[in-house]
N, C-alpha and C positions, 0 to 999 in steps of 0.2 A: 504494500500500500504506500509506504513512504517513497519507494522507488518510483512509483507512478506519479506522485506529486512532484518529485524532483525532475523527472523527465518532462512533465507538462510545463513546468517553469522554464526549463531550458529551451523547449521548442516553441514557447509563446513568442519570444523575441529572439529569433535565430541569430547567433553570433557568427562571425566570419571564420572562426577556428574552433574545432572541438578536439580536445585531448581526452581520450577515454582509455581507462585501464580495466581490462576484463569487463566490458560493459554488460555482458549477458549473465554474469555470475549472480546467483541468488534471485533470478527473475523466473516467474512461472512462464509456461509456454505461451499464454496469451499476451502477456506483457512483452516477452521477448519478440514475438511477431510484430507487435506495434512498434517497438524500437527499430527493428530491421526495416520495416516499411518507411518509417520516418527518416532514418538515416539514408536509405536508398534514394530518397527524393531530396536530400539535403544538398544545397548548392555551394556550400562553403568547403573549406579544407578540413579534413579529418586525419588525425593521427591516433591510431589505437593499437593496443596489444590485446590479443585474444587467442585462446586455445580452442575456441568454438569454430569448428570447420564449416558448419552451416552458415554461421554469421559471416565468416571471412569470404565464403563463396558468394554470398548475396550482396555484401556491402563493399568489399575492397575493389579498388580499380588498379592498385599497384601493391606489390608485396616487397618489403625491404627485409632481406635476410642478413642478419648480423653474423659474420664469420670471423675466424681468426685473422684472415687476410684483409678484413674490412667489410663494409656493407656491400651487398649485391642487390641491385634493383631488378625486379621482374614486372613487366607490364601485365595487367589483367588481374583476375581474381585468384583465389586460393587454388581452385582446380587447375587453372592455367599455370600457376606457379609449380604445382606438383608435376604437371606434364613437362614443363621446360627444365626443371631442376632434377627430375627423376628422384625426388625425395618427398616422402610424406611429411616429414618435418626436417629441419636442418640436420644433416648428418645421418638421417635414417633412410636408407634406400627402400624403394618400393619393392614389395615381395612379388 
């Protein structure tokens, strides 16, 4: 319930930049879907960290992989990142 109020306040007057850390954690499925739909239509810049593959596939337009050699940028969503990098997660090959 508190998460819904916070999301409503954030989306009432949209900012130009959103920084989100695991935004789908602790959300029920309905609220998660509302968040995904709102962010998919968001016109500003977003920087987020998430382990939620569904969220990443629906919202991300670029993936930044942090490696020992430095950051690597992949255009597209999470599925496109997996196809291009051949990793399900950084350093974890697809089986």
